N, C-alpha and C positions, 0 to 999 in steps of 0.2 A: 496815084491815090489821092483823093480829096480829103481835106480835114475840116473839122469844125472847131471853133474856139469854145472852151469851157472855163469859166471863172478866171479868164485872163492869165492863164498859165500855158503850159505846153498844149499843143493841139492833139486832139484825139482823132483816130482814123474813122472815116465814115464807113458805113456798111456793117458796123458791129454794135449798133445802138441797142440791140436786144440782149446783149451780154451784160453781166455785172460790170460796173465801171472799173473795178480793180483789174478785171481781166482785160478790159480795153486798154488800161495803162500798160500792162505787160506786152500786149500786141503792138502798141505804138512804139515802145522802146525796142522791141525785137526787130520790127521792120526797119527802124532807123539804123540798126546795126547790120542790116542785110541778112538777118536770120529769117529763114523761111518759117511761116506759121501755118500749121495744118490743124483744122478743126476736127478733133476726134469725136467729141460729143458736145454739140452746141448747147443743148439744154442744161448740161452739167458743167458748162464753162471749162471743158477739158481740152487742153491744147497739146500738140506735139511741136517742139521747136527743133529746127535742124540748121546746123551751120557746118557744112562739109560733112565729115563723118561723126560730128558731135550731135547727139540726139538727147533731148530731155523732154519728159512729160511734166506738165504743170496743170494743176487743177485749182480753179478758183483763185488764181494768182499767187497764192502763198503755200499751197500744198505741193511739195516736191520730194525727190528722193533723199534730200538732206536730212529729213526727220523721219524716224522709224515709226511704225505703227504703234509700238508701245509708248513712244514719246507722245504721240497724239492722244492715246488713251489716258495717260497720266495727266496731261493738260486738261483734257475734257472732263475728267472726274475731279470734282472739287475736294473730295476727301483725300485722294491720292496726291494731288498737287499741293494741298496744304501740308500733308505729311512730309513730303520731300523738302519743302521750303522750311518748315519748322526744324527738321533735323539738320539743316544746313545753317541754322542760326539766323534765318531771315524772318523779320517781324511779320506776323500774320495775326488777324483778329482772334481773340479767345472765343472758343465755341465748342459745340458738340454736334454729333450727327445722329440721325434717327431713321428708322425704317418703318415706323408706324405712328399713328396718331396717339395711341396709348403711351408709347415711349416718350413722345414729346410732351404730353400732358403731365407726366411725372416731374418734369423740370419747369412747369409753368411758374411755380413760386420762385425758383432759382433765377429766372429771367424777368420776373415781374417788375422789379424796380430799375431795370436797365432798358435803354433803347437798343433794339436788336434787329437784325436782318434775318429773315426766314426765306431760304432759297433752295431750289432743287439742286441735287448733286451734279446732274448733267443737264445743262440748259445753255441756251445761247440767246443773244439779243435781249437779255433782261427778262425773259418770259418766266412768270411764276414767282418773281421776287417780291416779297412784302417787307415793309419797314414798320415795325411795331413800337409804339412809344411806351415809356415807363407808365405802369398802371393800367395798360390796356386790359379790357375785360377778357375773361376766359373765352367768351364767344368769339371775339375778334381774333384772339390768338388761334383758336381752332380753325377759323376761316382761312387764315394765312397758311396754316400747316396743311390743310386739306387741298388748297390750291397748289401748293408746292408738290405735295405727294401725288397729285393728279398728273404731274409732268415727269416724275422721276420716282424710282423705287426707294430712294433715300434722299433725305434733306439735311441741310445744315442750319443750325441756329447759332448766331454768333454776335458778338458785341458790335454795335454801330460806331464806326469811327467818324467823327465830324470832319468836314472839309470837302473841298472840290475833288473830283476824280480825274485822274490823268492816265492817258494811254501812252505807254512807252513802246515804240516799235523797235524790237531788237532783231538785227540781221547780223548773224555771225557773232563777232566779239564787240559789237558796237551798237549803241542806241542811235538810230538814224533820225528819228523824229519823235516829238512829244506833243500831244494835244490835250487840252482841257476839254473834257466832254461835258457839256451843260445839258441837263434834262430839257425836254420840250417845254417851251415857254413863250409867252407873249408879254409885251410891255404896253401898259395902258396909255391912252392919250386923253383920258377924261371925258371922252365922248362916245367911243365905240364899245360895243359889247365884246366879250371874250370870243364869241363866235365870229364876229366881224374881224377881230384882230387876227384870228387864226386864218381866215380866208385871205386877208391881206398878206400875211406872212407867207402863205402857201403860193402866192402869185410869183414869188421869186423863181425865175426859170431854172435855178439850180435844184429846186425841190421837185421830186417825183416819187415813184414807187418802185419797189423791187430791186433796190441797189443798182439801178441803172443810171442814176444821177448823183451829183455830188452830195446832195442832202435829201432827206426823206420828208414828205409832207406830214404835218401834224394832223393826227386823226381826231375825230370827235366820237370815240367809242365809249362804252360803259366804263372802261378803265380810266379815261381822262375825266369823265363825269364824277367818278368816285373820288378822284384826287381833288377835284374842285369842291365837292361837298364837304370833304374834310377841312376845307378852308372857309366853309360857310358861303360858297359861291356856286354858280352854275353857268352854263354857256351864255345866258342872257345878262349876266352881271356886267357892270361897267366899272372897270378898275380906274383908279385915279391916274393922273398924268405922271408918267415915269415909274409907276408901280409894276414890278415884274411878277407875273403870275406863272407858277409852274403847273404843268399839266401831266407830268410823269415824275415818278420818284427815281426810276432808273435813268441813267445818263446816256443810253445807247443812241447813236445817231440814227439807227434803224427805226426808232420810234419817234423821230421828229426832233432829236436833240441837235445842238449846235457844236461844231468843232472849232476850237480856238487854238491856233498854234502857239506853243510856249517853249519851243525847243531851246531857245537861247536864254530863257529866264530861269530854268530849273537849276538847282544846285548840282554840280557835277557828281557829288556822292550819290545822288538819287539814280543817276545813270549807271553808276557802278553797281548799285543794288539791283537794278533791273537786269543787268547782264549776269550777275551772280544768280538771280532767280531763274533765268533762262537755262544756265548751265546746270543748276540743280535738277531741272527736269530733263536735261539732255537735249534741249531744243536749240536749233539753229535759227529758225524763223518763228517768231512768236510776238504776241502783244502782252505786255505786263501792265496790269491795272493797279495803280497806286493811289491811295487816298491820303491827302495831307492838307493841313491848314497852313503849312509853312513850306511850300515847295521850293522857295528860293533861298531857304536857309539850310544849314547843316542838319541832316536828318536826326530827329529826336524820336525815339520809340514811343514817346507819349503822344505824339501828334501825327503819326503816320502808320500805315500798314499796307501790305500787299493784299489786294482783294482776290485776284485770280490770275492765272496764266491762260492766254487765249491761243488755241492751236491753229486758228485760221484768221489771223488779223487782216482786216480790210486795209487797203492801201489808200483809198480815195479820201479818207478823212484827213490825211496828211498832205496829199497832193492838192486837194481842193477844199481847204478849210473855210469855214464860214467867215472867219477873219484871221488875219495874221499872214505870215510868210509861207508860201507853198514849199513843200519839201518833195523833191523828185526821187521817189523810192524804187520805182520799177527797175531802173538800171542796176541798183544795188543787188537785187535778187538775181538778175542775169549775171552779174559779176560773180556772185557766190556759186552759181551753177557752172562757172568756168567758160562762159562765152567771151569771145574777143569783142 
């Protein structure tokens, strides 16, 4: 089997480039152990792994028999996951949920003086999430609510917690890796337009599309343009040297964000909180998103909160970070499944 080098870490097997890179990681680590890999449904990234009489199905790298369907449903639904976290004494943002525009409008005044997040109950990759500033007009508020309701039958409006966002990868009883997910951005050089800076950043061979590469290309869609307009900019603006310009409000790597490994920097109590959150949802494999302005200090409820639990955490953001130490997580999943 021939291999190619990605991001100067472990080598990925050739012949699987069409698969999500997280699935490629599982295949690589399985083959290294002598585990036979059978492609059940290539388009769905659905595998069957065999080692002697031991057989396991794995979908999209992190969906396994270890987590029940109900566990997935609880993690997927932000109202349900927030409920189990709150009942277990785990800090979550204060908020309310709605199933109609009329219901949300009744609380417009309640949220008016607060910075808030408006998001669908069931969503992934940051789709439909809006951040509304204090004093935003009712028209802008309605627009955020309508976008969110367009993607889910229910939405959540909750307080906005200031600070960077961190993804904690929980496998079993342990946090294996933590990365700071930074929204899609470019840094000015005083000469190039934002469009030119995007093109240059997208030249990084690690950036591609469809979760088949370590990072995703930054897009130039109406979403990015709207974020720029909020800053009084457009794609032709020329930012000053060293000026960081954000093109997304959500920090998902799938929308062009950067993953920065911080596993060794976070305070150990945050790792304990992440494991407790996973157990509250009954999850064995999951991603816990925590926002905090003081991630290296003892957790203070005033400066952090758990945003959500992810039922299908990608592996590649930890294995191939934009910067920082790579964390080899595929083998840990094989360990949990009981492979030698």
